[in-house]
N, C-alpha and C positions, 0 to 999 in steps of 0.2 A: 575488813577481813585481813589478817596477817598470816603469811605462810612462813613457817619456821622449818629450817633444816636441822635434823638431829643425826649426828654421825657417831661412829665408833660404838654402834650397838652390838650387844651380844646377840648371837644368832638365836638364842632362846627367848629374846624379848618379844612380847606379844603386843598387839594393838591395845589391849586392855591395860597392859603395864604403862604404856605411853599415855593413854587416856587418863589414867589415875594420876600419874605424875604431873601432867599439865593442867588437869582440872582443878588442882589445888590453887591455881593462880587465876582461873577464870573459865569462861565457857569455851569448850573445844568443839569445833564444828566437825572436824574430820581428822582421822589419822590414817596415813598410808605408808606401810612398810614396803619398801621397794624390794622386789624379788627378781631373780635372774629369769630372763625370758625363756631359756631352754630348760633349766632344771627346776624352776619354781622355788629354789632356795633363797632365803633372805640374803641381801647384798651388804647388810651392815649399816644401812642408813634409812631414814624415814622422813616424811614431811608431816607436820602437824599444822592445822589451820585453826586459828583462834579468832573469835568474833571481834574482840576489842583490842586495838593496838596497844593501849596502855597495859592491859593484862599480858599481852604477848611479850612486851618489852621486859616486864617484871619476870615472867617465866624464863626468858632467855638469860637474864642476869643471874637468876637464882639457880637454874639448872645446868648452865654451862660449867663443866668441870665436876659436876656432882656424879655420884656413882649409881648405876642401875645395873643389876644383875652382874656385878663384878667388873664393870667397865666404866671408865670416866667419860661422860658424854661430851660431845662437841656440839654445842647448840648455838645457832645464830640465825638471823633473818635470811630466808632463802633468797637467792638472786634470781631474777626472772630468766627464763630460758632465752638463749639468743635467737633472734629471728633471722630469716633469710637463708642464704646460701649453704647451709649445712656445715658451717664451721670449717675446720681445717682438714677435712677428710680427702682432700685432693680432688679437684674438679672432675676430670674425665676418666677416672679409672686408672689408667697408667699401668705399666708393667705387663708382662705376660704375653708372649707369642706374637706372631705376625698375622693374625687374622686368617688363618687357613692356608696361607701360601706355603708350598713345600720348598725345601732347600734347593737352591740353584735355579729356581724358575724365575723368569723375568717377565715383568708385566709391562 
């Protein structure tokens, strides 16, 4: 199974559009258009899972830069999610106030 990142999608692109485009190169297991958590609107990228690595590599090379719904696609193999500590979001929160202490009070 190969996971493929597809970027620069038109917001009108559907899962069926991507399924059709990638199925021309082999068996597509799944298409996931990423949406905004709050609004539900598409974020302009998706992930496509293809069964055979060879088919996925062909699809990547053929579809990268090709046009779909008026946009040139950015297609490459998806990088795995980083594991562990949550990236660079800053460990302990940081910033903001003094934890309920009023000005001038000494503890």
